[in-house]
N, C-alpha and C positions, 0 to 999 in steps of 0.2 A: 621840619623836614630833616630827614637824616640819611646818610648813606647805609644801605643795608648790606649785610654780608651775603655772599652767594648762598643760594637756597635752591632746593628742589622744586620744580614746577608742581602746582597742584595744591592740595591742602595738607597742612601740617596740624596736627592735634596735640595740644599740650595738656596734661592733666596734672594740677597741683593746688594745693590749699583749698580742696573742695570746689573747685571751678575748672573749666576747660576753655581753652581759646581755639579759634580756627584761623589760620593765616592762609590765604589763598589768592591766586591770580597774580603773583609777583614774580617777575623774571629777575635773573641774577643782576647784580651791579646797577640796579635801578634805584631812583629816589622813591621812597614808600612812606606813606602815612597810613595810620590805622583808624577805622571806624570801630567803636565797641557797640556790640549788640548786646542788651541785658534784658532778658525776657525769660519766663518759665520754660524749661525744657524737659522737666520731669514732673510727675505728680498728675492730679486729675485734668488739669488744663494745659498740660505740657504740649499736646498737639497744636493748640493754638499758638504758642511761642515758636514751635518748629515750623509752622507755616510762615509765620513772619520771617524767621531766619532765612527760609528758602527764598522768599520773595526779595529780601535784602541782597542775599548772594547773587541772584539773577541780575539785579540792577548793578551791582558792582562789577560783575563779570562783563556786563555790556559796555560799562565805562571803560575798564581796562582794555578791552578789545580795540578801542579807538587809538591810533598810533598818536594823536594829537592830545590825549589825555595825560596830563601831567599835574601834579605828581600821581603815581599809581597808588591804588589804595588796597589795603588788605583788611580783612575782618579780625576782630578779636571777640569771640563769642562767649558770654557768660551766662550761667543758669542762676537766676535769682530764686527759683523754686517757689514763687509767689509768696515769699516770706519777707516780710519787712526788715527783719534783722539780717537775714542773708543778703538782701538788697544793699544795705548799708555796707557790709563787707565787701560787696561786689564794687560798689562805688569807690570804696577806698583802694581797691586794686586798680581800678580804671584811672583814677586821678594820679596815681604813683607812676604811670607809664606816660613819659612825655611825647611819645610818638603817636598817641591818641589825639585826634583833633576834633572829634565829635561823637555823641552818643545817641543811639536809637534805642528807646525803652523809657521807662520801664512799661510793662503791659498793665499791670494793676495800679490802681490809684494809691492803694496802701503801701506799695514799694516806691512809687514815684515822688509822693509828697515828702517823706523824710529824706530821700536822696538828693532833692532838688539843691538845697544849700551847699552840698558838697561839691556838686558839680559847678555851681555858680561861683563858689569861692576859688576854684581852679580855672575859671573862664571857659569852661567847656560848654558848647552848644549841645542841648539835649532836645530831641524831636521824638515826641511820644506817639505811637501809632494807635493808642487805645485808652489810656488813662482819662476819665471823664469827670472826676470829681473837680468842681470849680475851684477848690483851694489850692490845687497844683499850681496854677498860674496867678491866682489872686493873691498868694502870699508874696509875690515879687513887688507888689504895690504897698506892702505893709511898711511903716516906719522902721520896723526892727530889721528889714531886709538891707543888708549892708553891702551887697555884691551886684555886679551886673545882672541884668535880667536875661538869662539865657536858655530859659525853658519855654518850649513851644510844642503845640500839638496840632494835628491835622483834623481830628474828629471833634466833634461838637460836645457840650457838657451835659451833666446830668440834670441841671436846671432846666436846660431846653428838652431834653428828652423825658425827664419826669414830668414836667409841666404838659407836654404833648400827649403823654399817655393818660394824665388825669383828665385832661379836657375830652380827649376821646371816649373814656370811660364814662363821663358825666353826660355828655352831649350826644354822642353816637349810640352808645350802648344804654343811655337813659338809666344809669344806675345811681341811686340815691344814697347808698351806704356801702362802704368797703371794709374789709378786714386786711390788713398789710403784714407781710412777712418779709424780713430782710436778714441778711446773713452776717451782720456786724462787722463787715469790713468797710473800708473807706469808701468803696465803690457801691456795694449793695445797700448799706445803710444810707449813704448819700443820695442815691437815686430814689429810694424809698421816701426819704424825707421830702425830697423836691415834690414827688407825686402827691404825698400827704398834703403838703402846703397848698399846692395848686387846686387839689381836689376840693378842699374845704373854701377855697378863695371862690370857687365857682358855684358853691352851694351845696356841696356834698358832705356827708358825715363819714369820719373815720372811726370805726367801732374799736379797733384794737391795732397796736403797733408791736409786732412780735418779733424777737430776735431768735436766731438759730445758730448752731456752730457749723462752720465749714467742716465738711468731712462727715457730718450725720447722714444717715440714710432712713431713719424711722421718724415719721413726723405725724403718726396717726393720732397720738394724744393731743398735739397741737391742734390739728385739723378737726378733731372732735370738739374741742372747745370753740373753735371759729364756726363749726356749723351750728352750735348752739346760739351763736350771736346773730344768725339768720342775715348775713351781709347779702347784697345784690351782686358782688363780685369780689374776688380775691386779687390782690396784687402782690407780686414777689420781685423783690430787688436782690439780685445775686447771680451766680453762676448755673450753667446747665447742670453741673455735676449734682446739685441739690434741687435745681428747679424741676428736673425731670421726675425725681422721686415725689416731690410735692404734688405735681399734677397727677401722677399715677395713683398715689394713695388717696387724694381727694376724690377722684372718681370712684376708687373701690369702696370709700365710705359713703357713697350716694350724693356727693356734692356736685351738682349739676350746673352751677352758676358760672358765669364767664370767669376765666383765669387770665389776667394781663400780667406780662413780664417785659423785662428789659432785653437790650440786644445781645448780651451775654448768653442768651437761651436761643438766639438764631445760629443754631449749629446742628448738624445731623446727629450728634451724640444726645442732644435733647430729645429728639424724635425717637431715637433708639431706646434710650431710658424710659421715657414715658409711654412709648407705645401707642396703641390705639387711643389712649386717654388724651394724647396731645391734640386730637381733633377738636377744632373749634377754639383752641387757645389763641391769644393775641400776643404778639411780640413787636416791640417797638425796635427801631434800628436807626443807628447814628448814620445819616446820609442815605446811601443805596448800596445794595449788593452790587458787585462788579458786573454780574451778568445783565444787570438792567441799566447800565450807565454805557452810553455811546462813547464817552471818552476812555472807558475802560476795556473796550472790546479787544484791542490789540494785546494788551496785558493778559487777558484771559486766554487768548490763544497761545501766546508765547509760553505763559506758566504751564498749560497743559502739555505742550510740546516738550518743555524742558523737564517737567515732573509728571509723566503720565501714569504713575503708580500712586501719587499723592492727591488727596481731595483738596480742592481750593477751599481754605477756610475763611471765616467771615471778616478777618482782619488783614489778610494778606495783601490786598490791595492798598490798604493803609500803610503797611510795611514798606511796600514797594515805593509809595509816594514819598514818605519821609526819606528813604534812601535816595530818591532822585533829587530832592531838594538839597539834602546835604551834599551830594556829589556835584551839583550845580554850584553850590558856594565854594567847594574845594577847587573847582576848575577856575573860578574866578579870583579866589583869595589865597590859593595855595595852603601852606600849612599854619598860617597865623591864626590862632584861636580867635582872638579879638576881631579880626577882620571876617572871619566866618560868621561870627555871631551878628555883626552889623549887617553882613550881606542877607542873612536869613531874615532879620528884622524888617528889612525893606524889600523882600522878595515879592515878585508877582508871578507865580510859577503856574505854567499850563501843564497839566499832567492827567494822570488817570481820575483824579477827583474834579477834574474841571480846573478852576482858577482858584489857587491858594494863595492867600495873603493873611497876615496877622495883625491884631489889634495890639495896643500898647501892653496887655497882660502877656501876649503871646498865644492868645486863642485865635483859632481860624475864623475867618469872617464868613466862612460857608456854614450856615446853620440848618442844613437840609435834615429833616426827619422823615422816616417813613414807617409804615406800621404793616404787619402781616398777619395772616390767621393760617391755621393748619387745615388743609383740606387734603384728603387721601394721602396722608403722610407726607405732604410737601407744604413748605411755606409759600403762601399765594398772597400777592399784595392787595391790600384793601383799598379799593377806589374810594 
C-alpha cells in the first residue's frame, strides 16, 4: 500500500516501452493498490482480451464505488500481443512495480506458462481467466519449482476439454478414425494432444496429427491430404482465426464429415469467417456461456448496460470472476502480497461461475464442460 499523489478522476493512459497501462477509479489522496491485467489487446484475438479488460474494469469500478472498500484499486493494463516473448517483457514490467498486488492473465497458455515463475518469484498472485494447458499449474508441483504456488485459474483444463471432445466424437458421433489439426501453440497443440490420447484410449484411431502456423489462411493443401486419409471426423485445436478458415476450406473441398473443435472457436468471429460452412460443426466449451448460467444473469445484464456497443465475448464472465476473487482477497488482506495469495488459496467464492475453490495446484474444482453445434448461424447446446 502506498500514498498516491493527487490525480485526475477517470482513466489515465500511459504509453511507454511498447505497452500501455490504464489507471482508473482513484480519488485523490487515497490509498491505492494496483491490479495488473495482461492480455492480448491487439492482433487476431485482441477482441477477446479487450472483452476481459472491460469485464475486469466493471468489477473494479463496482468495488471502488463502495465507501467501505479499502484500499482502492486501480488497473494497470498491458498488451502481451499473444506473444510469449512479449509476455515475459510484460511480466518483468509488472513485477518491477511494487504497488501491483495481483495479476489477471495471461489469456494464452503459451504466455502464461513461461511468465508464471517470474510472478511466483515476486510473490504475486496470478489468476488466469482462460489459459487451459495443464502445465501452467502442474509446474508448481515440480521439485524444480522454488517459489510459492501463486498461480490459479478459474477455467478447467485441456485434459478435461480434450478428453470430453474425444469421448463425444467416439461415442456420440460414432467416429472410428480422426485426422487432427493443431496450431503448434501451447493451447492448441495441448488440447489436441489430450483429444488424441483419449480418443485412442476409447478405441478410436488417429490417422494424422498435423501442425499449422498461427496466422496462416490457406489450408487447402493440408485438407486435400486429410481428405485422402478418409477420416470419420476432423478435430482442430487452436483459435477461431485459423479454425474458421479450416472449416470453410474443408467444405469447399467437399469434405462433409463432422468437424469438432475447442472453446477458442466459440466466438461470433468463427461464424463470420467460416460462414455457412460452420453449420453442423461441434465446439466444446469450458464451463458454460454466461447466458446459460443462472449465476451469471446479473453479470450479463450489467455488462450489456455498461457496454451497449460491445458484444459479450466468450471469456468475459471469466475475467469478471477472477477480478471479483482478487478484489475479495484485497478487501480482506489489504496490500500484502503473501496474505492475498493465502486468501485465494483457501477461498470459497460464490460468483458468476457458481462456487469457485482451488486444488493444491491452483486449478478450479469446477470441471464443467459443455458442447455446442452450429445451427442457422448460431451456437446451440447439444443435449
